[in-house]
C-alpha positions as CSV (number, residue, x, y, z in Angstrom):
1,M,78.1,153.0,180.4
2,R,80.4,155.4,178.8
3,V,82.9,157.6,180.5
4,A,84.8,160.7,179.3
5,V,88.5,160.5,178.7
6,A,91.2,163.4,177.4
7,S,93.2,162.1,174.4
8,A,96.3,163.2,173.6
9,A,95.4,166.4,172.1
10,G,93.3,167.4,174.8
11,V,90.1,166.4,172.9
12,L,87.4,165.0,175.4
13,M,86.1,161.3,174.1
14,W,83.0,159.2,175.4
15,L,84.2,156.0,175.2
16,P,82.9,152.3,176.5
17,S,83.6,152.0,180.1
18,Q,84.9,148.7,178.8
19,L,87.9,150.2,177.2
20,V,89.3,152.2,180.2
21,A,91.9,151.0,181.7
22,M,93.1,150.7,185.1
23,D,96.5,151.8,184.8
24,G,98.0,153.2,187.7
25,R,95.7,151.3,190.1
26,T,96.4,148.5,192.7
27,V,94.3,145.9,193.4
28,V,94.4,143.2,196.3
29,V,93.1,139.6,195.3
30,T,93.0,137.2,197.9
31,G,93.3,133.3,196.9
32,G,94.5,134.2,193.7
33,T,96.3,131.2,192.3
34,R,93.1,129.0,191.2
35,G,89.7,129.3,190.0
36,I,88.0,132.6,190.2
37,G,91.0,134.2,192.1
38,A,93.7,133.4,189.4
39,A,91.1,134.4,186.4
40,S,90.7,137.8,188.2
41,V,94.5,138.3,188.6
42,R,94.7,137.8,184.9
43,A,91.8,140.1,184.1
44,F,93.2,142.9,186.3
45,A,96.3,142.5,185.0
46,D,95.3,142.6,181.6
47,A,93.3,145.9,182.3
48,G,96.6,147.6,183.4
49,A,96.6,147.4,187.1
50,H,99.3,146.5,189.6
51,V,97.8,143.2,191.2
52,V,99.0,142.0,194.6
53,T,98.1,138.5,195.3
54,C,98.4,135.8,197.6
55,A,98.0,132.1,198.3
56,R,99.1,129.1,200.5
57,D,101.4,127.6,197.7
58,T,104.5,129.7,196.8
59,G,105.0,127.4,193.9
60,A,101.5,128.4,192.5
61,L,102.5,132.1,193.4
62,D,105.7,131.9,191.3
63,E,104.2,130.2,188.2
64,L,101.2,133.0,188.1
65,A,103.9,135.9,188.6
66,G,106.0,134.4,185.8
67,E,102.8,134.3,183.7
68,I,101.3,137.8,184.3
69,R,105.1,139.0,183.8
70,E,105.5,137.3,180.9
71,S,102.0,138.8,179.0
72,G,103.2,142.5,180.6
73,G,101.5,142.6,183.5
74,T,102.4,144.1,186.8
75,I,101.9,141.4,189.9
76,T,103.3,141.6,193.3
77,T,102.9,138.0,195.1
78,Q,103.3,136.7,199.1
79,R,102.6,133.4,200.7
80,A,99.6,134.8,202.9
81,D,97.3,132.5,204.9
82,V,93.9,134.8,205.4
83,R,93.5,132.8,208.8
84,D,96.1,134.6,210.1
85,E,95.7,138.3,210.5
86,F,99.5,139.1,210.9
87,D,99.9,137.3,207.4
88,V,97.2,139.7,205.8
89,E,98.6,143.0,207.5
90,R,101.8,141.9,206.0
91,L,100.4,141.6,202.6
92,V,98.2,145.1,202.6
93,E,101.6,146.7,203.9
94,T,103.4,145.0,200.9
95,A,100.6,146.3,198.6
96,A,100.7,149.9,199.5
97,H,104.7,150.1,199.6
98,E,104.7,148.5,196.2
99,G,101.6,149.8,194.1
100,G,100.3,152.9,196.7
101,A,96.7,153.1,198.3
102,I,94.9,150.0,197.6
103,D,92.2,150.8,194.9
104,V,90.0,147.3,195.1
105,L,89.9,144.8,197.2
106,V,89.2,141.5,196.5
107,A,88.3,139.1,199.2
108,N,88.2,135.9,197.0
109,A,90.2,133.1,199.5
110,G,87.9,130.2,200.3
111,V,87.6,126.7,201.2
112,Y,85.5,123.7,201.0
113,H,86.0,120.4,203.0
114,G,84.4,117.6,201.2
115,D,82.8,117.0,198.1
116,P,80.6,120.0,197.0
117,G,76.8,119.3,198.0
118,E,78.1,116.0,200.2
119,T,78.7,118.0,203.5
120,P,75.4,118.1,205.5
121,V,75.9,120.4,208.2
122,D,74.7,117.7,211.1
123,R,77.5,115.6,210.0
124,E,80.3,118.4,209.9
125,S,83.4,117.6,211.7
126,Y,84.3,120.9,214.5
127,A,87.6,120.9,212.6
128,A,86.1,121.4,209.5
129,F,83.2,123.6,210.5
130,D,85.8,125.8,212.5
131,D,88.2,126.1,209.6
132,T,85.6,126.6,207.1
133,M,84.2,129.6,209.0
134,R,88.0,130.7,209.6
135,T,89.0,131.1,206.3
136,N,85.6,132.2,204.3
137,A,84.0,134.5,206.8
138,R,86.7,135.6,209.4
139,G,89.2,135.7,206.4
140,V,87.1,138.3,205.0
141,F,86.4,140.3,208.1
142,T,90.7,140.0,208.4
143,T,91.1,141.0,205.0
144,A,88.7,144.0,205.2
145,R,89.9,145.3,208.6
146,E,93.6,144.9,207.7
147,A,93.5,146.8,204.5
148,R,91.5,150.0,205.8
149,P,94.6,151.8,206.7
150,H,95.9,151.5,203.3
151,L,92.8,151.8,201.4
152,A,92.1,154.9,198.6
153,D,89.5,157.4,199.4
154,E,87.6,155.8,196.5
155,A,88.7,152.3,197.3
156,R,86.3,149.5,196.7
157,L,85.6,146.1,198.7
158,L,84.4,143.3,197.0
159,V,83.6,140.0,198.7
160,L,82.8,136.7,196.8
161,S,79.9,134.7,197.7
162,G,76.9,132.5,196.0
163,G,73.6,131.9,196.4
164,V,73.9,128.9,198.9
165,A,74.4,132.2,201.4
166,R,70.8,133.0,200.8
167,E,68.9,130.1,199.8
168,A,69.7,126.9,201.5
169,R,70.6,123.5,199.8
170,A,71.0,120.4,201.0
171,G,74.2,119.0,201.5
172,F,76.4,122.5,201.5
173,G,76.9,122.5,205.1
174,A,79.8,124.9,206.7
175,Y,80.5,126.3,203.4
176,A,76.7,127.6,203.2
177,V,76.9,128.7,206.4
178,S,80.6,130.6,206.2
179,K,79.1,132.5,202.9
180,A,76.0,134.0,204.8
181,A,78.4,135.0,207.5
182,A,80.8,136.5,204.7
183,E,77.9,138.3,203.2
184,A,76.7,139.7,206.7
185,V,80.5,140.9,207.3
186,A,80.5,142.9,203.6
187,R,76.9,144.5,204.6
188,Q,78.3,145.7,208.0
189,F,81.5,147.3,206.5
190,A,79.3,149.0,204.3
191,V,77.1,150.7,206.6
192,D,80.0,151.2,209.2
193,T,82.5,152.6,206.7
194,E,82.6,155.2,203.9
195,W,84.1,152.9,201.2
196,P,81.6,151.4,198.7
197,V,81.4,147.5,199.5
198,G,79.8,144.7,197.2
199,V,78.8,140.9,197.4
200,V,80.1,139.7,194.2
201,D,78.0,136.7,193.0
202,P,78.9,135.1,189.9
203,G,76.7,131.9,189.9
204,A,78.2,128.5,189.6
205,V,81.5,128.4,188.5
206,A,83.6,125.6,187.3
207,T,86.5,125.2,190.2
208,D,87.5,122.9,192.9
209,L,85.0,124.0,195.1
210,T,82.2,123.3,192.7
211,G,83.5,119.9,191.8
212,G,84.4,121.7,188.1
213,R,80.8,122.2,187.6
214,G,79.3,125.5,186.3
215,T,80.6,128.6,183.9
216,D,84.6,129.5,183.0
217,P,86.2,131.1,185.6
218,E,86.7,133.8,183.1
219,R,83.1,135.2,183.0
220,A,83.4,135.8,187.0
221,A,86.3,137.9,186.6
222,D,84.5,139.8,184.1
223,L,81.5,140.7,186.6
224,L,84.5,141.4,189.0
225,L,86.2,143.8,186.9
226,W,82.5,145.5,186.2
227,A,81.9,145.7,190.1
228,A,85.7,147.4,190.5
229,R,85.3,149.8,187.4
230,D,82.1,150.4,185.7
231,A,79.4,149.9,188.4
232,A,77.9,153.0,190.0
233,P,79.5,153.6,193.5
234,E,76.3,153.3,195.1
235,R,75.1,150.3,193.9
236,L,77.9,149.0,196.1
237,D,75.9,149.2,199.1
238,G,76.8,145.6,201.0
239,S,73.9,144.0,198.5
240,V,74.7,141.2,196.1
241,L,75.9,142.3,192.5
242,D,75.0,139.3,189.7
243,R,75.2,139.2,186.0
244,R,71.9,140.6,185.7
245,A,72.8,143.7,187.8
246,M,75.8,144.0,185.5
247,R,73.2,143.7,181.9
248,E,70.8,145.7,183.5
249,A,73.4,148.9,184.3
């Protein structure tokens, strides 16, 4: 994909979209201190965006903020729990106040109670099931709903998911159920609102949620950056965006 960019002399040039920065754009990433979230925060900051991120661990937020600022990036951090709509409301209000209308919203925050692949649904505790759904599914709904008044006209909403949401695998219990629900929330926002919404599936990524198995989180961040910046808006219709979709674009 190539885009037109005016040079300082006013000459119109066509450049690969990967070289076009996100200067002046505001990107909100939930769950931004670990795994895919942290890699995405770094990628968006490196691209020039003002990144606003949250987590429950203030120490981890402070450490990430220091890293981003030391590398020349712009970041705002705030402790927030996506299970609490009032936390999320304050987060998006801060984002709009600090950086203006939100251009990209990445619903990334998630939990997995137990060891990946060893939590069959028939043995899940009610507490684990409820908390997984409240974080991974309701958290997506809360994030998108509270951000709605602060979204830019051409904003994009991206929801992280995985193959277990669509193809059942033994032992993934409540996590698989929650991701299927999160994808349904994304599809519904796509048809009920005017904003492009994409379900981003980076495949197995080496994070705490996968027990360290999979590809580097930076590869997932590259996919998110493409979906946020380069993918055709009509492609973000609530359907799944994976590495194959990026290659074929």
